[in-house]
N, C-alpha and C positions, 0 to 999 in steps of 0.2 A: 773398582766394585767387585763384588766377588763375582763368581763365574758358577753355571750350573754343571754341576753332574750329572749325566742322565745316561745310565748305562743301558734303559731299555731303547733308547734313542738311537744307541751305537749297535745294539743287535738289529734294529731296524734298519740299519745301514746294508745290510745283505742283498738289499736290490741293486745296490750302488756299487758291488764289488762285483768284477767278471768271472765268469766260471772258469775251471780249470781249463788252459789250452791242452789240446790235447798232443801225443807225442806225434811227428812229422817229421819231411826230411827239414834240414836247415835254415833253407829259407821259406818255406812254408810256415815255419816253427815261430821266425822270426817275424813274420806277416802277420799272424794270429795274436801275438803279443804287443805288435804295434796297434793292430786293432781294437783290441781289448785297453789299452792305454788310452786308446781315443776316444772309446765309448765310457771311460770313466771320467774325464774331462767334460764330456757332454753331458753326462748326469750329474755331475756336480754342480753344472750350471744352469740346471734346470730349475724353476720358479718353486720360491719357498724352502729352496734347499740351507745346508750350512752356510754358502756363501753370502746368503741375504741378512743373516744376522748383525744385529748393529747393536746389542745391548743387552745384558742380561745381569741376572742376579738373584742373591735369596732374599725374599719377603720376608720380616720379621713379624710377631704378632703383635696387631694392634694397628697403629697408623704408618702408614709409608707413603711420602710423598712422590709425587712423579712430574717431569717437565723436563724442560730443555734447560732451565735456568740453574745455574749451579749449586743454590742452595737448597735444592731437591735432593731425598734421600737416594733417588734412581733419575739420574741424569739421562733424558730420553733425546737423540736428535729427531729434530724436526716436529717435534711435540711443542703445543702451546707451552709459554714460560714457566705457567703452573698450572700444568693439566686438572690436577687434582689429587686424588688420593685412593690407595686400594687399602681397605680395610680389611685385615684378616683375623678371624675369630680363632679362639681358643680351639673351636671343633675343625676349623681350616676353611671354613667358610671365607671366601673371598667377595668382597663389595668394592664397586669401583663408585667413586663419588665425586663427579665432575665440575670443575670451577665454572665451567660455561660448556654446554653440549654442542653447542653449532660448529659445524663442520667435521665432529664425531660420530662414528656409527657403531653400531652393535652387529655384529653378523650381517652387515650391509644395509641395517635399518639405521635411520635417525637416530641418535641417542638420547636418552632422559638424564636427569639430574644424577639418579642413583640407578645402578645395575647391579645384579649379582652374575659373576661369572664364573661358567664352569670351568673347571682344569682339565687339562690332557692326563690323562692317568699313566700310572707306570709301564702299564701293557699297550699304551700307544691307540686303544681301540677309542676310547672317548676323544670326539673332537671339542678342543679348546673354545672358547668365546672369543672371538676376534673382535677387538676393541681398534676401529680403522681411524688413520687422521694423516692427513698429508701424504699419500704414498703410501705409508708404513701402517704397521699393524701390530699390537699385542696381545700375549696371551700369556695365559698362566700353567705351569706344570706342577704337578704333584708328584714328591718321591716319600714315600713314607707319610710322617706328619709335617714335613717341609711344603712349602710353596715356592716355587720360584718363577721369575719373571721373564720372559723372552721378548725381544720387538727383532721385527722382520722388515726390509723392504727390499722388493725386488729389483731396487733400481740401486742395492748399494754398489760401490766403486769395485768390490773384492770379486762382484758377480759378473758385471758389467765388463770389468776391465781386468779379467781373470789373467794372470800373468804364465798360467800353466806351470805344468810339474818338471823335477831334473830327475834323470834318471841314470842309473848306470847303463853300462852297454850289455844288450841281452847276449847272456851266456847260457846257452842250453845245458851246459853241466849244473846249472843251479835248478833245472827239473828233476828233483830227486824223487826216486820211489823208494819210500819208507818202510818198514815193516809196523803193522799196527798191532800193538797188546793192549786188548781190552780190559778194562778192569770189571772184576764182580765180586762183589757189589761195584758201584761207581765210586770213585773217589772223590776229593773236593780240593780246590785251590782257593785260596787267599787272594782276591784282587785287589789291590790298595790303590787309591787314587792320589793324586797331590795335594788334595784336601786334607786328608788324614784319615780320609774314612776306608774302610774295609769290609768288602764283600765276599762271604765264603760262598764259592760257585762248583756245583758239580762238575765234575769230569770223567769222560765215559772211557777214557782209556789214554795211551801215549804212542806218539809217533817217534818210532827210534832209526836213526840213519847214519851213515858213514861219509866222513869227509876229510881228506888228507891223513888218513889213515887215522882216526881217532873217531869215537863213537858219541853221539849226540842225540838228546831227547828233547821232545816239545809236548807239552799237554796243552790241550783245546778245549775248547766250550761249544758243546752240541749246538749249533743254531739251525733247526729244520733237519733237513737232509744233508747237513753240512758242516764243516770243522770251522772253528774260528781261534787261531792262534794268535796271542797277544808276546810278542816276543821282543828280544833285543839281542845286538851283537856287538862285537868288538869295534863296530862304526859307530856306533851309537854316541850322540855329542859331538862328534867331528863331522862325519860325512852324514848322516843319517838324525832322524829327530830323537834326543836324549832320552824320553820316556819309554818310547815302544814304537813298534811298528805293527802293523796288521797283516795277516795272510789268510784267506781262504782254501779251505781244500775239500773237493766232492768226497761224500761218504766212504768209508773203506772197502775195499772190494778184494776177497781172495786173501783177504790178510796183508793187504799194500793199501797203503795211501800216497797220493800224489803229492808233494809238497813244491811247487813252482815259486820259487823265490825272485823270478823275474816280475812277478804279481805283487811282492810285498809293497804294501801301502801305509802313506802317511795317516795317523789317526786324523779326525777331524781338528782336534785342538792343536796341532801342528801347524793348521791353515788358518783358523780363525779363534781369537781368543775369547770367544765367548761360549767355548763347550770345555770341559774339565774329563779327561780320557782315564784309563788303567794306565797303570805304572806295567811294565814287564814282571810277571811273579818270580822269584828267584829261579825256581825252577826251570824257565824260560828265558833265563838269560845265558846266551848261547857264547863259550869262551872261544868262536872263532870270526873273523870278519866276513859277513855275509855282504860282500859287493855287488849285491842283485838288486832292483825292485827299485822304488822311488828314494832319492836323495831328500837330504833336508830340505824343506820349503823355504825359498828364498824372495817371495811376493809380498812380505809386508811393508807398509809403509813406512812403521816405525823401527 
């Protein structure tokens, strides 16, 4: 089943990501990084987060059968065997047609045979219609002309039995004060996904730093008052997730920006198979091993 590319959902992850840990004594710094890591895990385990996803995919224009039986276009765990269909019009309108509405709710109220579903827009501000069943719920997201299905269950095993995250040892030398070079006018960066789609993204500048006697650069995406780096390095595919890792940094100050690689994180797609994340652009593929931050997630059952 196709997974959902959701760039705006990734942008919304800002609240899940810890703020930069300030410089301190070595003992205080290690304690602060450990607190930030523990907070990230607790936030990941909150209700309705990525750990609760149990199914996802792109809807096609026309009829999309849904249910737990294997002959449905979208197989949904815990749903009735042949729950019904999602009808997608040429204008993007989505209607749910249920085989039997008993035990199914629409935004907490008993469902009828047919319902028009509001979608979650790309900015994440519009709340989608929730179709509840057996402790799970489904909803529809939109990305341009595309409509995608997502299913969540707050009792999903990945959430209730989350195995935790693996890390490199905390190394204060990976908290690097880089030189910030703003772009005027802003530049752009082509961000590609494993699905083959490419998104042209504005870039406010670049961070330039030295490591092991060499100079390196990273180009971030602006996320509010912080910077969002999608990068990879020579550990990718071996010790860390192959597509990319994420790193947030506070806004530049006095021509400097702090890159704390001890806070580098796996993208959601490294943890759950139901999200497609961006690949590190060529400009952000560091030719050095960044032995800091989160290692490859080893918690999948498959």
